[in-house]
FIPAVO-394719 format. One line per 3 residues: number of its first residue (from 0); for each residue x, y, z of C-alpha. Coordinates in Angstrom, 2 decimals, padded with zeros to 5 digits. Example, Ala and Ser with C-alpha at 12.3 -4.5 7.8 and 13.67 -1.06 7.14 Angstrom:
! residues 2
0> 012.30:-004.50:007.80 ~ 013.67:-001.06:007.14
END
This chain:
! residues 111
0> -012.41:-017.17:016.80 ~ -015.24:-018.79:018.66 ~ -015.95:-022.38:019.61
3> -019.54:-021.71:018.56 ~ -018.65:-022.67:015.00 ~ -018.77:-026.36:016.02
6> -021.56:-026.21:018.59 ~ -024.32:-027.49:016.32 ~ -022.32:-029.84:014.10
9> -020.41:-033.03:014.53 ~ -016.69:-032.38:014.80 ~ -015.95:-034.87:012.01
12> -017.97:-032.67:009.63 ~ -015.77:-029.59:010.15 ~ -012.87:-028.14:008.21
15> -010.67:-028.87:011.22 ~ -011.40:-032.57:010.96 ~ -010.77:-032.56:007.21
18> -007.42:-030.80:007.62 ~ -006.37:-033.21:010.34 ~ -007.30:-036.16:008.14
21> -004.81:-034.89:005.55 ~ -001.85:-034.32:007.90 ~ -002.32:-036.83:010.70
24> 000.05:-039.72:010.77 ~ 003.51:-040.20:012.11 ~ 005.41:-039.03:009.01
27> 003.09:-036.91:006.85 ~ 004.20:-033.58:008.27 ~ 007.87:-034.64:008.05
30> 007.39:-035.46:004.38 ~ 005.58:-032.19:003.68 ~ 008.30:-030.18:005.44
33> 011.05:-032.07:003.60 ~ 009.43:-031.26:000.28 ~ 008.86:-027.65:001.29
36> 012.53:-027.27:002.22 ~ 014.18:-029.17:-000.64 ~ 011.39:-028.68:-003.24
39> 012.13:-031.80:-005.34 ~ 013.22:-034.99:-003.61 ~ 013.86:-038.53:-004.80
42> 012.53:-041.48:-002.79 ~ 015.84:-042.62:-001.27 ~ 016.82:-039.03:-000.43
45> 013.51:-038.65:001.38 ~ 014.20:-041.78:003.41 ~ 017.62:-040.41:004.42
48> 016.23:-036.99:005.34 ~ 013.47:-038.43:007.52 ~ 015.36:-041.35:009.06
51> 013.68:-044.15:010.98 ~ 010.96:-044.65:008.38 ~ 010.66:-047.96:006.56
54> 010.49:-048.17:002.78 ~ 006.95:-049.55:003.01 ~ 005.74:-046.77:005.32
57> 007.35:-044.06:003.20 ~ 005.85:-045.52:000.03 ~ 002.33:-045.81:001.46
60> 002.47:-042.36:003.07 ~ 003.61:-040.76:-000.19 ~ 000.77:-042.53:-002.01
63> -001.74:-041.15:000.53 ~ -000.36:-037.62:000.16 ~ -000.47:-037.96:-003.62
66> -004.07:-039.23:-003.51 ~ -005.00:-036.22:-001.34 ~ -003.50:-033.87:-003.91
69> -000.71:-032.61:-001.66 ~ 002.25:-034.29:-003.34 ~ 003.15:-034.64:-007.02
72> 004.98:-037.76:-008.19 ~ 007.04:-037.47:-011.37 ~ 008.30:-040.73:-012.87
75> 011.01:-040.66:-015.53 ~ 011.18:-043.58:-017.99 ~ 014.82:-044.50:-017.69
78> 017.06:-047.23:-016.33 ~ 017.43:-047.21:-013.40 ~ 013.98:-045.77:-012.70
81> 013.92:-042.21:-011.42 ~ 011.01:-040.86:-009.37 ~ 010.85:-037.38:-007.88
84> 008.37:-035.93:-005.43 ~ 007.37:-032.31:-004.94 ~ 004.55:-030.36:-003.32
87> 001.53:-029.41:-005.34 ~ 000.10:-025.91:-005.02 ~ -002.41:-027.38:-002.58
90> 000.43:-028.93:-000.56 ~ 002.35:-025.65:-000.51 ~ -000.73:-023.91:000.87
93> -000.47:-026.09:004.02 ~ 003.09:-025.02:004.84 ~ 002.19:-021.71:006.58
96> -000.14:-023.66:008.87 ~ 002.61:-026.18:009.68 ~ 005.00:-023.26:010.25
99> 002.59:-021.79:012.79 ~ 002.37:-025.14:014.58 ~ 006.18:-025.28:014.67
102> 006.41:-021.75:016.05 ~ 003.83:-022.49:018.73 ~ 005.69:-025.67:019.72
105> 009.00:-023.84:020.02 ~ 007.44:-021.10:022.12 ~ 005.75:-023.56:024.50
108> 008.18:-026.45:024.63 ~ 009.98:-026.88:027.90 ~ 013.65:-026.09:027.49
END
């Protein structure tokens, strides 16, 4: 790979910038990994798995991921309301990239 691919363009116009816009944020990658691991997760389960995230932040982050086509939200018409989240095919296609980032971090993190 060569850095020449961005020499004559603005960085914000690259695929790198687009990808980062989808996954940047304090909790987006945690949510994606949680859904990749557990496949289908309810809202309160997600909050427990991630920990330290407020209801408002989790809700808005899930809405962003849904708007970007990475997360599917399934609402069941029942009492009490039941909502489940899962990865879309597009969301699942990001997981190998996140896995590579995780592997790199583990190899280079100071023990």
